[in-house]
C-alpha positions as CSV (number, residue, x, y, z in Angstrom):
1,X,-155.9,-30.2,-184.2
2,X,-152.6,-29.3,-185.9
3,X,-151.6,-31.9,-188.3
4,X,-148.4,-33.8,-187.5
5,X,-146.6,-37.1,-188.2
6,X,-147.6,-39.6,-185.5
7,X,-145.1,-42.2,-184.1
8,X,-146.5,-45.5,-182.8
9,X,-145.0,-47.6,-180.0
10,X,-144.6,-51.3,-180.8
11,X,-146.0,-54.3,-178.9
12,X,-143.9,-57.5,-178.8
13,X,-145.2,-61.0,-179.5
14,X,-143.4,-64.1,-178.0
15,X,-142.8,-67.0,-180.4
16,X,-141.0,-70.3,-179.8
17,X,-138.8,-69.6,-182.9
18,X,-138.0,-66.0,-181.9
19,X,-134.9,-64.3,-180.4
20,X,-133.9,-63.4,-176.9
21,X,-132.3,-60.2,-178.0
22,X,-133.7,-57.7,-180.5
23,X,-130.7,-55.5,-180.5
24,X,-129.8,-53.1,-182.2
25,X,-133.3,-52.4,-183.4
26,X,-134.9,-52.4,-179.9
27,X,-131.9,-51.9,-177.5
28,X,-134.0,-52.4,-174.4
29,X,-135.1,-55.9,-175.6
30,X,-132.1,-58.1,-174.7
31,X,-131.5,-61.0,-172.3
32,X,-135.2,-61.8,-172.6
33,X,-136.8,-64.5,-170.5
34,X,-138.7,-65.9,-173.5
35,X,-138.0,-65.5,-177.2
36,X,-139.7,-62.7,-179.0
37,X,-140.6,-63.4,-182.6
38,X,-142.4,-60.2,-183.7
39,X,-142.5,-56.5,-183.0
40,X,-146.0,-55.3,-184.0
41,X,-145.6,-51.7,-185.2
42,X,-149.2,-50.9,-186.2
43,X,-151.2,-53.5,-184.3
44,X,-154.5,-52.7,-182.8
45,X,-153.0,-52.5,-179.3
46,X,-150.1,-50.2,-180.4
47,X,-150.3,-46.8,-178.8
48,X,-149.5,-43.4,-180.3
49,X,-146.3,-41.9,-178.8
50,X,-146.8,-38.4,-180.3
51,X,-149.4,-36.1,-181.5
52,X,-153.0,-35.4,-180.3
53,X,-153.7,-39.2,-179.8
54,X,-150.6,-39.8,-177.7
55,X,-151.3,-42.6,-175.2
56,X,-154.3,-44.0,-177.1
57,X,-154.4,-47.3,-178.9
58,X,-154.5,-47.3,-182.7
59,X,-157.8,-49.2,-182.7
60,X,-159.4,-46.6,-180.5
61,X,-158.0,-43.5,-182.3
62,X,-158.4,-44.7,-185.9
63,X,-162.2,-44.5,-186.2
64,X,-162.7,-41.0,-185.0
65,X,-159.8,-39.5,-187.0
66,X,-161.1,-36.8,-189.3
67,X,-160.6,-36.9,-193.1
68,X,-157.6,-34.6,-193.1
69,X,-155.8,-37.3,-191.1
70,X,-157.3,-40.5,-192.7
71,X,-157.7,-39.2,-196.2
72,X,-160.7,-39.6,-198.5
73,X,-159.9,-43.1,-200.0
74,X,-160.3,-45.2,-196.9
75,X,-163.7,-46.6,-195.7
76,X,-164.4,-44.6,-192.6
77,X,-166.0,-47.6,-190.9
78,X,-163.0,-49.9,-191.4
79,X,-160.3,-50.8,-188.9
80,X,-156.7,-49.7,-189.6
81,X,-155.9,-51.8,-192.7
82,X,-152.2,-52.4,-192.5
83,X,-150.2,-54.4,-190.0
84,X,-146.4,-53.7,-190.0
85,X,-144.1,-56.1,-188.1
86,X,-140.4,-56.6,-187.6
87,X,-139.7,-60.4,-187.5
88,X,-136.7,-62.0,-185.7
89,X,-136.5,-65.7,-186.5
90,X,-133.8,-67.7,-184.8
91,X,-135.4,-71.0,-185.9
92,X,-137.7,-71.9,-188.8
93,X,-141.3,-70.7,-188.6
94,X,-144.0,-73.3,-189.1
95,X,-144.9,-74.3,-192.6
96,X,-148.1,-72.4,-193.0
97,X,-150.6,-70.6,-195.3
98,X,-153.0,-67.7,-195.0
99,X,-156.6,-67.5,-196.3
100,X,-157.8,-64.9,-198.7
101,X,-160.5,-62.4,-197.8
102,X,-163.4,-64.4,-199.2
103,X,-162.6,-67.5,-197.2
104,X,-161.9,-65.5,-194.0
105,X,-165.3,-63.7,-194.4
106,X,-167.1,-67.0,-194.6
107,X,-165.3,-68.9,-192.0
108,X,-163.3,-66.6,-189.7
109,X,-165.6,-63.8,-188.7
110,X,-164.7,-64.3,-185.0
111,X,-161.0,-63.6,-185.9
112,X,-161.9,-60.5,-187.9
113,X,-163.0,-62.0,-191.2
114,X,-160.0,-60.6,-193.1
115,X,-157.5,-62.6,-195.1
116,X,-153.8,-62.1,-195.2
117,X,-151.6,-61.1,-198.2
118,X,-148.2,-59.9,-197.2
119,X,-144.7,-58.9,-198.3
120,X,-141.3,-59.2,-196.6
121,X,-138.3,-56.9,-196.9
122,X,-135.0,-58.2,-195.6
123,X,-133.6,-55.5,-193.2
124,X,-130.7,-57.8,-192.4
125,X,-129.6,-61.2,-193.6
126,X,-126.8,-63.5,-192.5
127,X,-125.0,-65.6,-195.2
128,X,-127.1,-68.6,-196.2
129,X,-130.4,-67.1,-195.0
130,X,-133.4,-68.2,-197.0
131,X,-137.2,-68.4,-197.1
132,X,-139.4,-71.1,-198.6
133,X,-142.3,-69.6,-200.6
134,X,-144.7,-71.3,-203.0
135,X,-145.2,-75.0,-203.8
136,X,-143.1,-76.6,-206.5
137,X,-145.3,-76.7,-209.6
138,X,-145.4,-80.5,-209.7
139,X,-146.7,-80.9,-206.1
140,X,-150.3,-82.1,-205.9
141,X,-152.6,-81.9,-203.0
142,X,-152.2,-85.6,-202.3
143,X,-148.4,-85.4,-202.4
144,X,-148.4,-82.4,-200.0
145,X,-150.8,-84.1,-197.6
146,X,-148.5,-87.2,-197.5
147,X,-145.5,-84.9,-197.0
148,X,-147.2,-83.3,-194.0
149,X,-147.7,-86.7,-192.4
150,X,-144.1,-87.7,-193.1
151,X,-142.7,-84.4,-191.7
152,X,-141.2,-83.4,-195.1
153,X,-143.6,-80.6,-196.1
154,X,-140.8,-78.0,-196.5
155,X,-139.3,-80.2,-199.3
156,X,-142.4,-79.3,-201.4
157,X,-141.6,-75.6,-201.3
158,X,-139.4,-73.4,-203.4
159,X,-136.2,-72.2,-201.7
160,X,-135.4,-68.5,-202.1
161,X,-132.0,-67.2,-200.9
162,X,-132.2,-63.8,-199.1
163,X,-129.8,-60.9,-198.8
164,X,-130.2,-57.5,-197.3
165,X,-132.6,-55.4,-199.4
166,X,-134.3,-58.4,-201.0
167,X,-138.1,-58.7,-200.9
168,X,-140.7,-61.4,-201.3
169,X,-144.4,-61.1,-202.1
170,X,-146.6,-63.8,-200.4
171,X,-150.2,-63.8,-201.7
172,X,-152.9,-65.4,-199.6
173,X,-153.0,-69.1,-200.4
174,X,-149.3,-69.4,-200.8
175,X,-147.5,-72.0,-198.6
176,X,-144.4,-70.6,-196.9
177,X,-142.0,-70.5,-194.1
178,X,-139.1,-68.3,-193.0
179,X,-135.7,-69.5,-192.1
180,X,-133.3,-68.2,-189.4
181,X,-130.7,-65.5,-189.8
182,X,-133.0,-62.8,-191.0
183,X,-134.6,-59.6,-189.8
184,X,-137.6,-59.0,-191.9
185,X,-140.0,-56.0,-192.1
186,X,-143.4,-57.5,-193.0
187,X,-146.2,-55.4,-194.5
188,X,-149.6,-57.2,-194.6
189,X,-153.3,-57.0,-194.3
190,X,-154.3,-56.3,-190.7
191,X,-155.0,-60.0,-189.9
192,X,-153.4,-62.6,-187.7
193,X,-155.0,-65.7,-189.5
194,X,-152.4,-68.4,-190.0
195,X,-153.0,-72.0,-190.8
196,X,-150.1,-74.2,-189.7
197,X,-149.5,-77.6,-191.4
198,X,-146.1,-78.5,-189.8
199,X,-144.3,-77.1,-186.8
200,X,-141.2,-79.2,-186.5
201,X,-142.7,-80.9,-183.4
202,X,-142.0,-77.9,-181.3
203,X,-143.4,-77.1,-177.9
204,X,-144.4,-73.8,-176.4
205,X,-143.2,-72.4,-173.1
206,X,-145.7,-74.6,-171.2
207,X,-144.7,-77.7,-173.1
208,X,-147.7,-77.9,-175.4
209,X,-147.6,-78.4,-179.1
210,X,-149.0,-75.5,-181.0
211,X,-152.2,-76.4,-182.9
212,X,-152.1,-77.3,-186.6
213,X,-154.9,-76.4,-189.1
214,X,-154.3,-78.9,-191.8
215,X,-157.9,-79.2,-193.1
216,X,-158.3,-75.4,-193.5
217,X,-154.9,-75.0,-194.9
218,X,-155.6,-77.5,-197.7
219,X,-158.8,-75.7,-198.5
220,X,-157.1,-72.4,-199.1
221,X,-153.7,-73.5,-200.4
222,X,-152.8,-72.7,-204.0
223,X,-151.6,-75.8,-206.0
224,X,-150.2,-75.7,-209.6
225,X,-149.1,-72.3,-210.9
226,X,-147.9,-70.0,-208.1
227,X,-147.8,-66.2,-207.9
228,X,-145.5,-63.9,-206.0
229,X,-142.2,-65.1,-204.7
230,X,-139.0,-63.1,-204.8
231,X,-139.7,-59.5,-206.1
232,X,-137.8,-58.1,-209.0
233,X,-137.9,-54.4,-208.0
234,X,-138.2,-51.4,-210.2
235,X,-135.6,-48.6,-209.6
236,X,-136.4,-45.0,-210.6
237,X,-134.3,-41.8,-210.5
238,X,-135.5,-39.1,-208.2
239,X,-132.7,-36.6,-207.5
240,X,-131.0,-37.0,-204.1
241,X,-133.1,-40.0,-203.2
242,X,-132.7,-43.5,-204.5
243,X,-136.2,-45.0,-205.0
244,X,-136.9,-48.7,-205.4
245,X,-140.5,-49.9,-206.0
246,X,-141.3,-53.3,-204.6
247,X,-144.9,-54.3,-204.7
248,X,-148.4,-53.1,-205.6
249,X,-151.7,-54.9,-204.8
250,X,-155.1,-53.8,-203.6
251,X,-153.9,-54.0,-200.0
252,X,-150.6,-52.0,-200.1
253,X,-148.0,-50.4,-202.3
254,X,-144.5,-50.3,-201.0
255,X,-141.3,-48.5,-202.0
256,X,-137.8,-48.0,-200.5
257,X,-136.3,-44.6,-200.2
258,X,-132.5,-44.3,-199.5
259,X,-130.9,-40.9,-199.0
260,X,-128.0,-39.1,-197.2
261,X,-129.1,-35.5,-197.8
262,X,-132.3,-33.6,-196.8
263,X,-135.2,-34.3,-199.1
264,X,-138.6,-32.7,-199.3
265,X,-141.7,-34.7,-200.1
266,X,-145.4,-34.3,-199.8
267,X,-148.4,-36.3,-198.4
268,X,-151.3,-37.2,-200.6
269,X,-154.6,-35.6,-199.8
270,X,-156.3,-38.9,-200.8
271,X,-154.6,-41.1,-198.3
272,X,-152.3,-41.4,-195.3
273,X,-149.0,-43.3,-195.5
274,X,-146.6,-45.1,-193.2
275,X,-142.9,-44.2,-193.1
276,X,-141.0,-47.2,-191.7
277,X,-137.4,-46.2,-190.7
278,X,-135.0,-49.1,-191.3
279,X,-131.6,-47.4,-190.9
280,X,-130.3,-43.9,-190.0
281,X,-131.3,-41.1,-187.7
282,X,-132.4,-37.6,-188.3
283,X,-135.4,-35.2,-188.2
284,X,-138.8,-35.1,-189.7
285,X,-139.7,-31.4,-190.3
286,X,-143.1,-30.0,-191.1
287,X,-144.6,-26.5,-190.8
288,X,-142.5,-24.9,-188.0
289,X,-142.1,-28.2,-186.1
290,X,-139.7,-31.1,-186.1
291,X,-139.2,-34.5,-184.4
292,X,-136.3,-37.0,-184.3
293,X,-136.5,-40.3,-186.0
294,X,-134.5,-43.5,-185.4
295,X,-134.4,-47.0,-186.8
296,X,-137.2,-49.4,-186.2
297,X,-139.8,-46.7,-185.9
298,X,-143.1,-46.3,-187.8
299,X,-144.7,-42.9,-188.4
300,X,-148.2,-42.3,-189.7
301,X,-148.2,-39.3,-192.1
302,X,-151.6,-37.6,-192.2
303,X,-153.2,-37.3,-195.6
304,X,-153.4,-33.4,-195.5
305,X,-150.0,-32.8,-193.9
306,X,-148.7,-31.4,-197.2
307,X,-145.0,-30.8,-197.6
308,X,-142.5,-32.3,-195.1
309,X,-138.8,-32.8,-195.0
310,X,-136.6,-35.7,-193.9
311,X,-133.3,-34.4,-192.8
312,X,-130.9,-37.2,-192.1
313,X,-127.7,-37.2,-189.9
314,X,-126.3,-39.6,-192.5
315,X,-127.5,-42.5,-194.7
316,X,-131.1,-43.2,-194.1
317,X,-133.3,-46.0,-195.5
318,X,-137.1,-46.1,-195.2
319,X,-140.0,-48.0,-196.5
320,X,-143.0,-45.9,-197.5
321,X,-146.3,-47.9,-197.7
322,X,-149.9,-47.1,-198.1
323,X,-153.3,-48.5,-199.3
324,X,-153.4,-47.5,-202.9
325,X,-157.2,-47.1,-203.4
326,X,-157.7,-46.6,-207.1
327,X,-155.1,-48.8,-208.8
328,X,-155.9,-47.2,-212.2
329,X,-154.9,-43.8,-210.8
330,X,-151.8,-45.3,-209.2
331,X,-150.8,-46.8,-212.5
332,X,-151.0,-43.4,-214.1
333,X,-149.0,-41.9,-211.2
334,X,-146.3,-44.6,-211.6
335,X,-146.2,-44.0,-215.4
336,X,-145.5,-40.3,-214.7
337,X,-142.5,-41.5,-212.6
338,X,-141.2,-43.5,-215.6
339,X,-142.7,-47.0,-214.9
340,X,-143.6,-48.8,-218.1
341,X,-146.3,-51.4,-218.6
342,X,-144.0,-54.4,-218.2
343,X,-142.6,-53.0,-215.0
344,X,-146.1,-52.3,-213.7
345,X,-147.2,-55.9,-214.3
346,X,-144.1,-57.1,-212.5
347,X,-144.9,-55.0,-209.5
348,X,-148.5,-56.2,-209.6
349,X,-147.3,-59.9,-209.9
350,X,-149.7,-60.2,-212.8
């Protein structure tokens, strides 16, 4: 098999808080009969649109991929570890929390047994857009339980205003919700475990209230000192490309690349990566081949692809994300790029 970047087709998830038009990101998704909240870009049911696995679902193709595609750092028996979504809220999401891996392994094996740590990048934001992330430091479990019963749970959370290009880190155990007026790119563990505590008394398309999971939520929720929240990124110089580092954890490392001229880069033999195109059109070029890219596309870059070029028609913005594997080695790699100790700890939310 000749190594090549692989584009994935999205699947779309209805949500009562979603949008009836996903333009301009998905131009065919307009005048929808029911609101769509999420476009899953690397979900298990997403199919490859290009390459030797074209037409096959990611969950089917991932396990048999040879090491030159998957890299040497990823457990060959594991499912694809990252779920990338575009989120389109027209109303507030429920006030919710996600469990960590240990809790999910004990209590949620039927749902995959994996927790959910995530980050959000604001692809677009209307004036006044905000998210609520993390409990206020003074909020106790008893106070929050009472607020849930009174319908005031969101008053216990910290408000974070959001503009285009802002990012937020949401560790497992962090209470949160997302407000309207945003288009977010979410990068997370490949898990759909969500414990809702308040849903604004909404009804789904059939008139039923969505279930709440208050007892489980209170078991996993972090009270007192919070971690994560709005990210203070680290910007580094890299010639024709403007590089902004956003987050590093055991599950993912994410950076934004913005450029208007062709750039040459290289895959890592240790791991694959995802290139998430946010804005701009152009070509991916490798060996003697090329393919067009466009906004709201996700491409899997094989570990052993080697050098490849991104040749934009104009301004292009991408997120590059991957599972870091050895964090000590990644720290050394970042240091070689000019990241100091204080900046590293900031990216790690330590």
